[in-house]
C-alpha positions in Angstrom: 8.7 -15.8 47.5 7.5 -12.2 46.8 10.4 -10.8 48.4 12.3 -12.9 45.6 10.3 -11.8 42.7 11.0 -7.8 44.1 14.9 -8.8 44.0 15.1 -10.0 40.8 13.0 -7.3 40.1 14.9 -4.8 41.2 18.5 -6.5 40.1 17.5 -6.1 36.4 16.1 -2.7 36.3 19.6 -1.7 38.2 21.2 -3.8 34.8 19.5 -1.9 32.8 19.5 1.8 34.3 20.3 4.3 31.6 22.3 7.1 34.0 20.4 10.6 33.4 20.2 12.8 30.7 20.2 10.2 28.8 17.2 8.4 30.0 15.3 12.0 29.6 16.5 12.3 26.2 15.9 8.8 25.5 12.2 9.5 27.0 11.7 12.6 24.7 12.5 10.9 21.8 10.0 8.3 22.0 7.7 10.7 22.8 7.6 12.9 20.0 7.4 9.5 17.4 4.2 8.4 19.6 2.6 12.8 19.9 3.1 12.8 15.8 0.7 10.4 14.7 -1.4 11.0 17.5 -1.0 14.5 16.6 -2.3 13.6 13.3 -5.6 11.9 14.7 -6.0 15.2 16.7 -5.9 17.6 13.9 -8.0 15.7 11.9 -10.9 15.7 13.9 -10.9 19.0 15.5 -12.5 22.0 14.9 -9.8 24.4 13.1 -10.4 27.6 14.5 -7.5 29.6 12.5 -5.5 31.5 14.9 -2.7 33.6 14.2 -0.1 31.0 12.4 -1.9 28.4 13.4 -0.8 28.8 17.5 -4.4 26.8 17.9 -2.7 23.3 16.2 0.7 24.5 17.7 -1.0 24.2 21.1 -2.7 20.6 20.4 0.7 19.4 20.2 2.3 20.8 22.8 -0.9 19.4 25.1 0.1 16.1 23.3 3.7 15.9 24.2 3.5 17.2 28.3 0.6 14.7 28.3 2.5 11.3 27.1 5.9 12.7 28.2 5.0 12.6 31.9 3.3 9.3 31.5 6.9 8.1 30.4 8.4 9.7 33.2 5.9 7.5 35.5 6.6 4.3 33.4 10.4 5.3 32.9 11.6 2.0 34.1 8.9 -0.8 32.9 10.0 1.7 29.5 13.5 2.0 29.1 14.1 -1.9 29.6 11.3 -2.5 27.2 13.1 0.1 24.4 16.7 -1.8 25.4 14.8 -5.2 24.9 13.8 -3.8 21.4 17.0 -3.2 20.0 18.2 -6.0 20.6 15.6 -7.2 19.4 16.2 -4.9 15.7 20.1 -5.5 16.2 19.3 -9.6 15.6 17.1 -9.2 13.2 19.4 -6.8 11.8 22.2 -9.3 11.2 20.5 -12.8 11.4 16.9 -12.5 10.8 14.4 -9.8 8.2 12.6 -7.0 11.1 15.3 -4.8 11.3 15.8 -0.9 11.9 15.1 0.1 7.7 11.8 -1.9 7.8 10.5 -0.5 11.4 11.6 3.2 9.3 10.1 2.1 6.8 6.5 1.7 8.6 6.4 4.3 10.5 7.2 6.7 7.4 3.9 4.4 5.0 1.4 4.8 8.8 2.6 8.8 8.7 1.4 9.2 5.5 -1.3 7.5 5.3 -2.4 9.1 8.1 -2.2 11.9 6.6 -3.2 11.6 3.1 -6.1 8.7 3.1 -6.6 6.5 0.1 -10.0 6.5 -1.2 -12.2 3.2 -0.8 -15.3 1.6 -2.6 -17.5 -1.6 -1.3 -18.5 -3.7 -4.2 -22.0 -4.9 -3.8 -21.7 -8.4 -4.2 -24.6 -10.1 -4.1 -26.1 -7.7 -6.9 -23.3 -8.9 -8.8 -24.4 -9.9 -13.3 -22.4 -12.6 -15.0 -19.3 -11.8 -16.5 -19.7 -11.1 -20.4 -18.2 -13.4 -23.1 -16.8 -15.2 -19.7 -15.0 -17.7 -21.8 -13.6 -16.0 -24.2 -11.9 -13.7 -22.2 -11.1 -16.3 -20.3 -8.9 -18.2 -23.3 -7.5 -15.0 -24.3 -5.8 -14.2 -20.5 -2.9 -16.5 -21.8 -0.7 -16.1 -18.5 1.2 -18.6 -19.7 2.4 -17.9 -22.6 5.9 -16.8 -23.3 5.1 -13.4 -25.4 3.2 -12.4 -22.4 5.6 -13.3 -19.5 9.0 -12.9 -21.5 6.8 -9.2 -22.2 6.4 -9.1 -18.2 9.3 -9.9 -17.4 11.0 -7.4 -19.6 8.9 -5.0 -18.3 10.5 -5.1 -14.5 13.2 -5.6 -15.8 13.3 -1.9 -17.1 11.6 -0.2 -14.4 11.6 0.4 -10.6 14.7 -1.6 -10.3 16.6 -0.2 -7.2 13.5 -0.6 -5.8 14.8 -3.5 -2.6 13.9 -1.5 0.0 10.2 -3.5 0.5 11.4 -6.7 -0.1 8.1 -8.1 0.8 5.8 -6.1 -1.7 8.6 -7.5 -4.3 5.5 -9.5 -6.8 3.1 -6.1 -6.4 6.0 -3.5 -7.3 7.0 -5.8 -10.6 4.0 -5.7 -10.8 3.5 -2.1 -10.7 6.8 -2.3 -13.0 4.0 -4.3 -16.1 1.7 -1.4 -15.4 4.0 1.5 -15.9 5.0 -0.2 -19.2 1.6 -1.2 -20.7 0.1 2.0 -19.4 2.4 4.3 -20.6 2.1 2.7 -24.1 -1.1 2.1 -24.8 -3.0 2.7 -27.7 -7.0 3.4 -27.8 -8.3 1.6 -30.9 -12.0 0.5 -31.1 -13.0 -2.9 -32.3 -14.1 -3.3 -35.9 -17.7 -1.4 -36.4 -20.6 -3.7 -34.7 -17.9 -6.4 -33.7 -16.9 -7.4 -30.3 -13.2 -8.6 -30.7 -11.6 -9.8 -28.0 -8.1 -10.1 -29.1 -5.7 -12.6 -26.8 -2.9 -11.3 -24.7 -0.6 -12.6 -26.9 -2.1 -10.2 -29.9 -2.2 -7.8 -27.9 1.7 -7.7 -26.5 2.8 -7.2 -29.8 1.5 -3.9 -30.6 0.1 -2.4 -26.9 -3.0 -0.9 -28.5 -6.7 -2.1 -28.7 -9.7 -1.1 -26.5 -10.8 -1.4 -22.6 -11.6 -5.5 -22.8 -8.2 -5.5 -24.9 -6.3 -3.6 -22.2 -7.6 -5.6 -19.0 -7.2 -9.2 -20.7 -3.4 -7.9 -21.5 -2.7 -6.3 -18.3 -3.6 -9.2 -16.3 -2.0 -11.3 -18.6 1.1 -10.2 -18.0 0.0 -9.5 -14.1 -1.2 -13.0 -13.3 2.3 -14.3 -15.1 4.7 -13.1 -12.9 2.9 -14.2 -9.7 0.0 -11.5 -9.0 -3.8 -12.0 -8.6 -5.5 -9.8 -11.4 -9.5 -9.5 -11.4 -11.0 -7.4 -14.8 -14.4 -5.7 -13.5 -17.1 -4.7 -15.8 -19.0 -1.4 -15.6 -22.1 -0.1 -18.1 -19.7 0.2 -21.4 -16.5 -0.8 -19.8 -13.9 -3.7 -18.5 -10.8 -2.7 -16.5 -8.8 -4.4 -14.4 -7.6 -4.6 -10.7 -4.5 -6.2 -8.8 -4.8 -7.5 -5.0 -3.5 -6.2 -2.6 -4.4 -8.1 0.5 -6.5 -6.8 3.7 -7.1 -2.6 3.9 -3.2 -2.2 6.3 -1.8 -3.8 3.8 -3.1 0.0 1.9 -0.6 1.8 4.3 2.7 0.7 2.5 1.3 0.9 -0.3 -0.1 4.4 -0.8 3.3 5.2 0.5 4.7 3.4 -2.2 3.1 4.5 -5.1 2.8 8.3 -3.9 5.8 8.4 -2.7 8.5 6.4 -3.8 7.5 4.3 -7.3 5.0 6.9 -8.9 5.2 10.8 -6.9 4.9 12.3 -10.4 1.9 10.6 -11.3 0.4 10.6 -8.5 1.3 14.2 -7.2 -2.2 15.4 -5.3 -3.9 12.5 -6.3 -5.7 10.4 -4.4 -6.1 6.3 -4.7 -8.9 4.4 -5.8 -9.4 0.9 -4.5 -12.8 -1.9 -4.2 -13.2 -3.2 -1.0 -15.5 -7.0 -1.7 -17.1 -8.5 0.7 -14.1 -10.7 2.4 -12.6 -7.3 3.1 -9.5 -7.8 0.6 -7.9 -5.0 -1.0 -8.4 -4.9 -5.2 -6.7 -1.6 -6.4 -7.8 -0.3 -10.2 -5.4 -0.7 -12.8 -7.3 1.1 -15.6 -6.0 2.6 -18.6 -7.2 6.0 -17.7 -4.5 7.3 -14.9 -0.6 6.7 -15.4 -0.4 5.3 -11.3 -1.8 2.2 -10.2 -5.5 3.4 -7.8 -6.5 6.1 -10.6 -10.0 7.4 -10.5 -12.4 5.0 -11.4 -14.0 5.9 -14.9 -16.9 3.7 -14.6 -18.1 3.8 -10.8 -20.9 1.1 -10.6 -20.2 -2.3 -11.1 -22.2 -4.8 -12.6 -19.6 -8.0 -12.8 -16.6 -9.0 -11.8 -14.1 -12.0 -12.8 -11.6 -13.3 -10.5 -8.3 -15.4 -12.0 -6.7 -17.0 -8.2 
């Protein structure tokens, strides 16, 4: 039985054997792809000695490259067979499925970008949250089924980011970002009547794109929800702002890349992405009017209450 298994393995190995020097070239390309993220982690965590021309970093990269190349070469037969099978799967996915070469490339870019440009998370301590102020009035004002609100959201989608089709699994989020861009680019802050708390319905705010922070939050939440996003409102001391549900932390790799390198490259240049993590591990991205890109800085850090629209 053991001889039959060995014989079968030998036949398969011989069938998938790659001739020299192509086997070494393929292993080296794989080595570089593995070395880059490992080097980023090492660079961020090892002491920097400020050698001439950053030779200490060059040395680290070379050492990692050599070690991984030796490991890959020692396991070259199994690895080369695995690469061939993986390429076959990607070719199949390109013609018949959703996971293809472009998907792998996009995810690899997102991973590298997030490793070197970490967004800034904050946790919300939910057991200390207070009741949301004017909750019933606010919920009634978030008119996400109102035709005027949905028409505005759809026109915003058609106006912004129409060509971004490389991330189909993030289509709804990209469309919500288009709504964010339209509102925050054109929003004018207007105070409530003196001594009163005026809560404008979304169908009113959409006409003028004007109002205070709660009016902005209500319109943003209504427009986002009208096209499939999941928003919530955050109440702080003297301020209310909207957030949108991203998903789990792993989703932030691609979202961070989308914001900083694809959708809001100019607005977010050299700036940090801010978000909250709730008690379930869900990521909520800041959509306040104080920034021109999703994930702008929190105007008020301490959260008093939250109102989620699921």
